[in-house]
C-alpha positions as CSV (number, residue, x, y, z in Angstrom):
1,M,1.8,17.0,14.9
2,A,0.8,14.0,12.8
3,A,-1.0,16.2,10.3
4,Q,2.1,18.5,10.1
5,A,4.4,15.5,9.6
6,T,2.0,14.2,6.8
7,L,1.9,17.6,5.1
8,H,5.7,17.8,5.2
9,C,5.9,14.3,3.7
10,L,3.1,15.1,1.2
11,T,5.0,18.1,-0.1
12,G,8.0,16.1,-1.2
13,C,5.9,13.2,-2.4
14,A,3.7,15.6,-4.4
15,V,6.6,17.2,-6.1
16,G,8.0,13.8,-7.1
17,E,4.6,12.4,-8.0
18,V,3.6,15.3,-10.2
19,A,7.0,15.4,-11.8
20,G,6.8,11.7,-12.6
21,M,3.3,11.9,-14.0
22,I,4.2,14.9,-16.1
23,I,7.4,13.3,-17.4
24,G,5.7,10.0,-18.0
25,T,2.7,11.5,-19.8
26,A,4.8,13.9,-21.9
27,A,7.2,11.2,-22.9
28,G,4.4,8.8,-23.8
29,L,5.5,6.2,-21.3
30,H,3.2,3.3,-20.5
31,N,1.1,3.8,-17.4
32,A,3.1,1.3,-15.4
33,A,6.4,3.1,-16.3
34,S,4.8,6.5,-15.3
35,V,3.8,5.1,-11.9
36,V,7.2,3.6,-11.3
37,L,8.8,6.9,-12.2
38,S,6.4,8.8,-10.0
39,I,7.1,6.6,-7.0
40,A,10.9,6.8,-7.5
41,L,10.7,10.6,-7.7
42,A,8.4,10.8,-4.7
43,F,11.0,9.0,-2.6
44,V,13.8,11.1,-3.9
45,F,12.1,14.4,-3.3
46,G,10.6,13.3,0.0
47,Y,14.0,12.3,1.4
48,A,15.6,15.4,-0.1
49,F,13.2,17.7,1.6
50,T,13.8,16.1,4.9
51,M,17.6,16.0,4.4
52,R,17.7,19.7,3.6
53,G,16.4,20.6,7.1
54,V,18.6,18.1,8.8
55,L,21.7,19.2,6.9
56,R,20.9,22.8,7.8
57,A,21.1,21.7,11.5
58,G,24.7,20.8,10.9
59,V,24.3,17.0,10.5
60,G,26.6,15.3,8.0
61,L,25.3,13.9,4.7
62,R,25.4,10.2,5.8
63,A,23.7,10.9,9.1
64,A,21.1,13.1,7.4
65,L,20.3,10.3,5.0
66,K,19.8,7.9,7.8
67,V,17.5,10.3,9.6
68,A,15.5,10.9,6.3
69,L,15.2,7.1,5.8
70,A,14.0,6.6,9.4
71,A,11.6,9.6,9.3
72,D,10.0,9.2,5.9
73,T,10.2,5.6,4.5
74,V,6.9,4.3,5.9
75,S,5.0,7.5,5.4
76,I,6.2,7.9,1.7
77,A,5.5,4.2,1.0
78,V,1.9,4.4,2.4
79,M,1.3,7.7,0.6
80,E,2.6,6.3,-2.7
81,V,0.5,3.2,-2.5
82,L,-2.6,5.2,-1.8
83,D,-2.2,8.0,-4.4
84,N,-1.2,5.6,-7.1
85,V,-4.1,3.2,-6.5
86,V,-6.4,6.2,-6.8
87,M,-4.8,7.4,-10.0
88,V,-4.9,4.1,-11.7
89,T,-8.5,3.3,-10.6
90,V,-10.0,6.6,-11.9
91,P,-11.2,5.6,-15.3
92,G,-9.2,7.4,-18.0
93,A,-7.1,9.5,-15.6
94,M,-3.7,8.0,-16.6
95,D,-4.5,8.4,-20.3
96,A,-6.2,11.8,-20.1
97,G,-3.1,13.9,-20.9
98,L,-1.6,16.9,-19.3
99,G,-4.2,19.3,-20.6
100,S,-7.1,17.4,-19.1
101,P,-9.0,18.4,-16.0
102,L,-9.5,14.7,-15.4
103,F,-5.8,14.1,-15.1
104,W,-5.2,17.0,-12.8
105,G,-8.3,16.5,-10.7
106,S,-7.5,12.8,-10.3
107,L,-3.9,13.7,-9.3
108,A,-5.1,16.3,-6.8
109,G,-7.7,13.9,-5.4
110,S,-5.2,11.1,-5.1
111,L,-2.9,13.3,-3.1
112,A,-5.8,14.4,-0.8
113,V,-6.8,10.8,-0.2
114,A,-3.1,10.0,0.6
115,F,-2.9,12.8,3.1
116,V,-6.1,11.8,4.9
117,L,-5.3,8.2,5.2
118,T,-1.5,8.6,5.9
119,T,-2.1,11.0,8.8
120,P,-3.2,8.2,11.2
121,V,-0.2,6.2,10.2
122,N,2.1,9.1,11.1
123,R,0.2,9.6,14.4
124,W,0.8,6.0,15.2
125,L,4.5,6.2,14.3
126,I,5.1,9.4,16.2
127,G,3.4,7.9,19.3
128,R,6.0,5.2,19.2
129,G,9.0,7.5,18.7
130,K,9.3,6.5,15.1
131,G,8.7,8.3,11.7
132,H,8.9,12.1,12.0
133,A,9.5,11.8,15.7
134,V,13.1,11.2,14.9
135,L,13.3,14.7,13.4
136,H,12.6,16.6,16.6
137,A,16.3,16.6,17.6
138,Y,17.2,18.2,14.3
139,H,14.7,20.9,13.6
140,G,12.1,21.4,16.2
141,G,9.8,18.6,15.3
142,H,9.2,19.6,11.6
């Protein structure tokens, strides 16, 4: 269940992370600005993906946002710290450009590291009735 919760969270984070890195790189933003943009978009997409399922279950917008915040905040935060640390520590990855295998390989690797290291965090949260455990009442534990 923790791996499924992490994969769910990773999907939203990855969309935001990739979008942020692409936008930042294409716009010629400084590396720090690209990272900030990626983190912001990861939270936006992560919360949006969760809210979509909760809203489909008939929950109002305000309540769905509260559920998404409770379900995803810790997971997204851990994931973002991990994948951005990897991206900025791989020599040349942030400056490699969108056409570079180094950029895309580093980004894919950073997301893989984030998945592996965030899964135990989600397992711990779920075991305490927190994180993705709060989603069970809304869409079958997804």
